[in-house]
N, C-alpha and C positions, 0 to 999 in steps of 0.2 A: 502492499499499500506505500502510498505517493504522501509527501507533507502535505496536508490540507484537506484532502480527501475525504467523503466521511465514508464510515465502514459502512457495508450494504446488509441488513440481514439475512440470513443464512435463508433460503429455500426451504421450507418445511417439504418434507420426502413426502412422498407420495403415494397412498397404500390404498388398499382396497376401503378401508372402514374410513377415508377421509373422504372417498368420492362416493361410499353409500351415505355419510355424514351429509354432506352437501347438497347431494339429491334429492334426501330429504326436509333440507331447506327451500330448496326453490319449490319442491313441489307444495310445500306449507305456504309461501308465501303466493304463490299464483295456479295451483292446482296441478294434476299432473297432464293436462292442456298444454302446459308453457315449457315443461319439460322438455330437454333438447341436450345433446351428447354437446353439439358446441355452446350452447348455453352452461352447461357444466364444466367444461373444457374451463369456460372463462372463468367459471367460478371457483377454480381449485388452480387456474393460472396456467394451462397448458392447452396441446391443441387435442382438438375431439380423438384425432386417432390415439392419442398416447392414453388414455380412459381404456382401451381395449386390450392394453398389459393386466388391468386389474378388474375389469367384467368382458361377460363372453360377448353380449350383446343387449339389448333393449331388455325383454326377458328375464336374463341374470343378473340386470340392472335392478329391475321391480323386484326378484326375486330377496334381493341383500334388502332392499329398502324396507319389504315387507316384515323381514325375520329383524330387522332394529325396532319397528313399531312393538313385533310382541317381547322382544327384549326388554322392554320398557311396564311391562306388565305385571304387577306383585302374584306369584306364584302359592299356594300353598305348599308347606315341609313337612316331611313325615314328622304323624302325630297330630298335627292339626285337626281341630273340630271340621269335618267337612262342612257346616250348614254355615259358618261364619268364615271358613276358608272361600266357598262359593261366591259367596257372598261379597266377599274384598277382591275378589279375583274379578267380579262381573264390574264393581263402580270402578278400579281402575284399569280395567279394557275399555270400560266405556271411558273415560279421562283421558285415556289415550289416543280414542278414534278422534275427541274432541280436539284435542291437538295436531291431528294427524287426519283430516276428512277426507284426502283425498282416497284414505286408505278403506273407507267403507265401499263395501263389497268387494276388496280384494282379498280379505286377510282371509278365508281358505281354498281360492281361488288358484295357489301355487300347486304345481305338480311334482317342484324340485326342491321342496319344504327348507331352509335352513336350520343350524345347530339348533338357535332362539325356539325357532315355531316348533321343532322336534321336542324339545325339552319342553316347551311349556305345555301342549297338549299330553306329555307324558304323565306330567305333574299332575294333572287337572283328571285325568285317568286312574292315576295311585292312588290320588284321597279320596276317589269316591270307593275305589274297589278296596281299600284298606278299612273303608270303613263298613264293609259287609254288603255294600252293593251289590245285586249279582251283577252278572257283565248285563244282561239285556236292560235291567236299571240304569247303569250308568250309559252305555247309550243313549236311550230316554232321555236321560237327566241333561247330557251335555248337548243334544237337543238341542232341547225347550231353552237350556239358559244362553247357548249363542243365539238360537233365533232371533230370543228377546233383545241380548246386547246390543244385536246389530241393527234388527230391527227400527229398536229405539233413536242408535244413532243415527240412522239415517233419516229415519224423522224430523229428527232436532235439526239434522243438516238442511232438510228441505222447506221446514218451517220460515214464513216472511218476515220473523222478528227473532231478535239477540239476547234482549235485555228485557228487562218487566214492566220498563217505560214504553218499546217499541211494541211488547206481546196486549197493553193498553190502548194503544193510540190504533193497532190492527182490529182490534175486536168492537172498539168502539166506533169506527170507519164501517164498520161491517155490519153492527146493529141498524147505523143511523139510516142504514135505506130501507129498513122493513116498516111495514104498515104499522099501524096498529092492531094489535095482537097476532101477527103473520110470524110463522115459526116462533111460539112462545117459549119450548123449551131451550132452542137455539140464545135468543135473547134471555132464557136465565141463567146460562149458564156463563153466558160471557158475562154479565153486569154484576151476579151474584158471587161469580166465582173467579172469572180470569182478570177480570179486569178491580178486584180488591186488592191494597196494596199489599206488597210484596211477593207476588204470586209470580211464581216460575216454573215454567211447562218441567225444567229439569226434574223436577224436584217430583216428580208420577213415577220418577224412575224405581226408586226404592220402594214403594208402594208394588206395584207389579211384580218386582224382583222377591217379596216377600211372598209374595201370591203362593208362587211356582216352588219358592222354596220350601213354603208350608204343604204343598204338593208333594212333592216328592221326600221331606220326609216321613208322608203319612203312608207312602206308597213304598216307604224304606222298614217299613213297621217298626 
């Protein structure tokens, strides 16, 4: 280095994990439709072709991105009470999907799942089996829970509001076009429930989840 020159920071080594984390950040910001290998290359400071040293193709990239999302979900550990473990896992999964809305609809779509994905499913199945669930009831339980979690996350994603204030505004706008006595039950739930201070649609998640867990507890005997 010559006198008077400013030392340049060392470039971070490009790794598969760094590529995947950058891809997740881009998808979080603009959705999957905005993610391209060119933009991803720009985000990590390399030409797009250099990315193929770390991901084989777009499908491999998606596999890795979904694996990172699964890695964020809290998992049961041996000895956990199954009901509390499944409840916490469901809550953690919903929070992960709220951070990564692009992943909704893709979580169970990968035909070459990564290690975090496999570890996740094995831990969930193991918790239920070790708690005395039959193989058939375990399959039923996972299907019911995942359908509810993913379905609720999808519904949250597509609702035309994000905050209690926006919820009340949308409900008031809809009700304002009703005639007197028209759609009385819609008007009732909007004015007496949805438009009340502090209402948040996300609070409905725990109620439905507990209904499913109650049913599984009865089925398990």
